[in-house]
C-alpha positions in Angstrom: 0.0 0.0 0.0 0.9 3.7 -0.4 3.6 2.9 -3.0 3.5 6.4 -4.5 3.7 8.0 -1.1 6.6 5.8 -0.1 8.4 6.6 -3.4 7.9 10.3 -2.7 9.9 10.0 0.5 12.8 8.3 -1.4 12.7 10.9 -4.1 12.7 13.7 -1.5 15.7 12.2 0.2 17.6 12.0 -3.0 16.8 15.6 -3.7 18.1 16.4 -0.3 21.4 14.6 -1.1 21.6 16.5 -4.5 21.3 19.8 -2.6 24.0 18.6 -0.1 21.6 18.8 2.9 22.5 15.3 4.0 25.4 12.8 3.7 25.1 9.0 3.2 22.2 7.8 5.4 21.8 11.0 7.5 18.5 12.7 8.3 15.0 11.5 7.7 11.8 12.2 5.8 8.3 11.6 7.2 4.8 12.0 5.7 1.3 11.9 7.3 -0.9 9.6 5.3 -4.6 9.5 4.7 -6.1 8.0 7.8 -3.5 9.4 10.1 -0.6 6.8 9.9 2.9 8.1 9.3 5.3 6.9 6.5 8.9 7.3 7.7 12.3 6.5 6.2 14.3 3.7 7.9 17.3 4.2 10.1 20.8 3.8 8.8 20.1 2.9 5.2 21.6 4.7 2.2 19.0 6.4 0.2 20.4 5.3 -3.1 19.8 1.7 -2.1 16.4 2.3 -0.6 13.2 0.9 -2.2 9.5 1.4 -1.3 9.6 -1.9 0.6 12.1 -0.3 3.0 9.8 2.5 4.0 8.1 2.0 7.4 4.5 2.9 8.3 3.6 3.5 11.9 0.6 4.8 13.7 0.6 8.1 15.6 1.8 6.2 18.7 4.7 4.7 16.9 3.3 1.2 16.6 4.5 -0.6 13.4 1.7 -0.9 10.8 3.8 -2.0 7.8 7.5 -2.6 6.9 10.3 -4.7 8.1 13.0 -2.1 8.7 13.8 -0.2 11.8 12.1 3.3 11.5 14.2 6.4 11.9 15.8 6.8 15.3 14.2 10.2 15.6 10.7 8.7 15.4 9.6 9.9 18.9 10.5 13.5 18.1 8.8 13.4 14.7 5.6 11.9 16.2 5.5 14.7 18.8 5.5 17.2 15.9 2.7 15.4 14.1 0.6 15.1 17.3 1.1 18.7 18.5 1.1 20.6 15.1 -2.0 19.2 13.4 -1.5 21.3 10.2 1.9 19.6 9.6 1.8 16.8 7.1 5.5 16.4 6.4 8.8 16.7 8.3 12.4 16.6 7.1 15.4 16.4 9.4 18.8 17.2 8.0 22.4 17.9 9.2 22.9 20.6 6.5 26.2 22.4 7.1 25.6 26.1 6.5 22.4 26.4 8.5 23.9 24.2 11.3 27.0 26.4 11.3 24.9 29.5 11.6 23.1 27.9 14.6 26.4 27.8 16.5 26.9 31.5 16.4 23.4 33.0 16.7 20.0 32.5 18.4 18.0 33.5 15.4 18.5 33.8 11.7 16.9 37.2 11.0 14.8 37.6 7.9 17.1 39.4 5.3 16.7 37.4 2.0 13.7 36.9 -0.2 14.1 33.1 -0.6 14.3 32.8 3.2 11.1 34.9 3.7 9.2 33.1 0.9 10.1 29.5 1.9 10.3 29.9 5.7 8.0 32.9 6.5 10.7 35.1 7.9 13.1 34.7 10.9 14.3 31.1 11.5 14.8 30.4 15.2 17.7 28.4 16.8 16.7 25.9 19.5 19.1 24.6 22.2 21.1 21.4 21.6 19.4 18.0 22.0 21.1 14.7 21.3 20.2 12.5 18.3 17.1 10.3 18.8 16.0 12.5 21.7 12.3 13.4 21.8 13.4 16.9 22.8 14.1 17.6 19.2 10.4 17.5 18.5 9.4 19.3 21.7 11.9 22.1 21.0 10.8 22.3 17.4 7.2 22.9 18.5 8.2 25.3 21.2 10.6 27.4 19.1 8.9 27.4 15.6 7.1 30.7 16.1 5.6 30.7 12.6 8.7 29.5 10.8 8.7 26.4 8.7 12.0 25.2 10.1 14.0 25.3 13.4 17.8 25.1 13.5 18.8 22.7 16.3 22.1 24.0 17.8 25.0 21.7 17.2 22.8 19.2 15.5 20.9 20.2 12.3 17.6 21.4 11.1 14.0 20.2 11.5 11.7 21.5 8.7 8.0 20.9 8.3 5.0 21.9 6.3 1.6 21.1 5.0 3.2 19.2 2.1 6.4 17.4 1.5 7.3 19.9 -1.3 6.9 22.8 1.1 9.1 21.1 3.8 11.8 20.3 1.2 11.9 23.8 -0.2 12.2 25.1 3.4 15.3 23.0 4.0 16.9 23.9 0.6 16.2 27.6 0.7 17.3 27.8 4.3 20.7 26.3 3.3 21.1 28.7 0.4 20.1 31.7 2.6 22.4 30.6 5.4 25.4 30.3 3.0 24.7 33.8 1.7 24.3 35.2 5.2 27.6 33.6 6.4 29.4 34.9 3.3 28.2 38.4 4.1 29.3 38.1 7.7 32.7 36.9 6.6 33.4 40.4 5.3 33.5 41.7 8.8 30.5 44.0 8.3 27.2 43.6 10.1 24.1 42.5 8.2 20.9 44.4 8.9 17.7 42.4 8.9 14.9 43.7 6.8 12.3 45.8 8.6 9.0 44.1 9.4 7.1 46.0 6.8 9.4 44.8 4.1 9.2 41.2 5.3 5.4 41.5 5.3 5.5 42.9 1.7 7.6 40.0 0.5 5.7 37.4 2.4 2.2 38.4 1.0 -0.7 36.4 2.4 -0.4 33.1 4.2 -1.1 31.0 1.1 1.0 33.0 -1.5 3.9 30.5 -1.4 1.6 27.6 -1.8 0.0 29.2 -4.8 3.5 29.9 -6.3 4.6 26.3 -6.1 3.5 24.1 -8.9 3.3 20.3 -8.6 
């Protein structure tokens, strides 16, 4: 069952690798299915070798519904997000280098680039460190999100999320692009001023403008 949805997780993970957001078997991709179950990538398996038979399906409490592989080791944190943020239908966890580096030196990535505003809705918060596989990743993502579509986890990586897998993927990719640009600007030794709220609002448009922009 759900072969198309399972393949979409693999395709997403391969795009993440192409964008250099993950290495080897790092990170994970999860999708809420019709009926409320969650499709998740397995733990510790290279995405190039992954097939739809390797994708795990669990219920909202983490009980296995389908699949023979171990689900992502971050399952508890992901399930927390799906339980507490009912509008979220997809999550992506990465260890992307530029956004993670930025999280080591600041508490918030201020809105200053159009791609960041479009894909992430403005400022991107930085949450405190939590170890891998710790449920705290999900708890802090919920606590710190504050309207953003991603949270940088200090010393760890990024948790991105959205109403669709495409929105979550674009959030991770454009966050990395924006973080690289921002760090390059900081390397000049000059300060970078965030855009004023009225300019952020003008770029952002209404709540659904990004969804209307994206084409399937």
